[in-house]
C-alpha positions, 0 to 999 in steps of 0.5 A: 715452205711446201708445194704440192706435187707437180708445183714449183719446188726443188725441181725435177730429177734429171739424170739416172735414178738413185743418184745425187744431184744439185739444184740451183735457185735464183732467190730474190732478196732485199739486196738483189738476186742471189744464187743458192743451191741444195744437195738432194737425193731422189730414189725411184726404187728401194735400194740398199741404204748404204748407197745413200752416204756413198753419194754425198760430197766426199768432204762432207764425211771427212769433215764431220765432227758431230760424233764427239760427245756433248761435254767435249764440244761445250754445247748446251744439252738443248737446241734453242730455236731462237724463237723466244716465245716457242722456246719458253714452252719447251721443258729445257727451253730447246729441243733435246740433243742426242734424242728424237723429238716428235712434232705431232701436227693436227692438220696440214697447216699446223706449221710442223715444217716451219718449226723443223726448219727453225731447228735446222737454221738454229743448228746451222747458225750455232756453228758460226762460219763452219755451217753444219750439215742438216738433212730432210727426208721428204717422201712427198717431194713437196719441200719448197726451196725458196721458202726454205731459204727464206727461213734462214736455212743455208741451202748448200748445207741441206741434204733433201732425201726423196725417199720411198715410203717403204724405205723411210725408216732404214734411210732415217736410221742411216742418216742419224747413225752417221752423226754427220747431220746436226738436225735430221728431219723425217716428214711422214705427213707432207701436205694435203694434196701431195699424193702421199698415202697415210703412213701408219706408225706401227713399225716406227716404235722400233725405228725410233728406239733404234734412232735414240740408241744410235744418237745417244750422247751426240749433239745431233737432233732428230725431228719426226713430223707425224699426223696426230691422228695417225694409227699407232698401237703404242706411243712412240718412245720419243724423248719429247712429243709436241702437239701442234695445231692452228686453233685460229688465224694468227695462233699456233697451239703448242702442247708438251704431250710427253717428256722423258722427265715427265714435264708435260704441259697444257696447250700454250699459244704463240703468235704466228707469224711471230714479230721480227723481234721474237723470231728474226729468221722468219719472214712475213707470209704476207710479203714473200720475197723469194722467186724461182727462175722462170716465175714472175715477181708477182707469182707466189705459192699458197703453201710457202709457209705451211 
């Protein structure tokens, strides 16, 4: 799902710095070629976080209804990913709503991005024809658009924020407190070779606590992707911490390391890639079907499914 800095991804920023813009892709599907687009914001310097939401489409904020309590919306307390083998490992068979979940990955190929995008897809599909907006904070600028589309995500309802590291916390708080986005993904890891310097998690204990308070009682989900080896003076006050690793080819290890109700577990193993019956939203990595305008049909990307 990712590409290294300088590779073919969400394109390059055109226009003035600190502006919102839209990128259009030609995505190859079994039925032909379809055109999709995605909103994202790129910051080249620290700015006031208030400017972030001011640059979004006007109808996005006006139509947002995600600040209503869960009880009034009749939604379940957990967001199921639609990946049966993975959901069965989670304490509530899904990701807790109105709370922060940490995806602590061991190594750059631990599929943290794939799990996060599965949550985005699930949140968008649960709204039926009224597709929810989701956000992805991507300081390494490596999120790969066609790979995201292959994961079943509706690109027209995904905001990708290329935030500077020093402003990530403030921007994440602004996104979560807006209660516009059904799922907000905050990636502090990126991919090997992206040039993203290691991000210490010392200040993130306070940020996570503020995120949790701002989301409490809402149907929103926040996913924080971290490096399991990242320096942290104290454990982050998240509602759920999942440790992900790739012990062998074709396997994903998932361990519930923390749960707000104390329901931790040993490492469990799920197949990767899952069979179509287990996770129909995921394509097979050996048969990539997406291409960006300008690439030949034979070209693909090694980091498409990291």
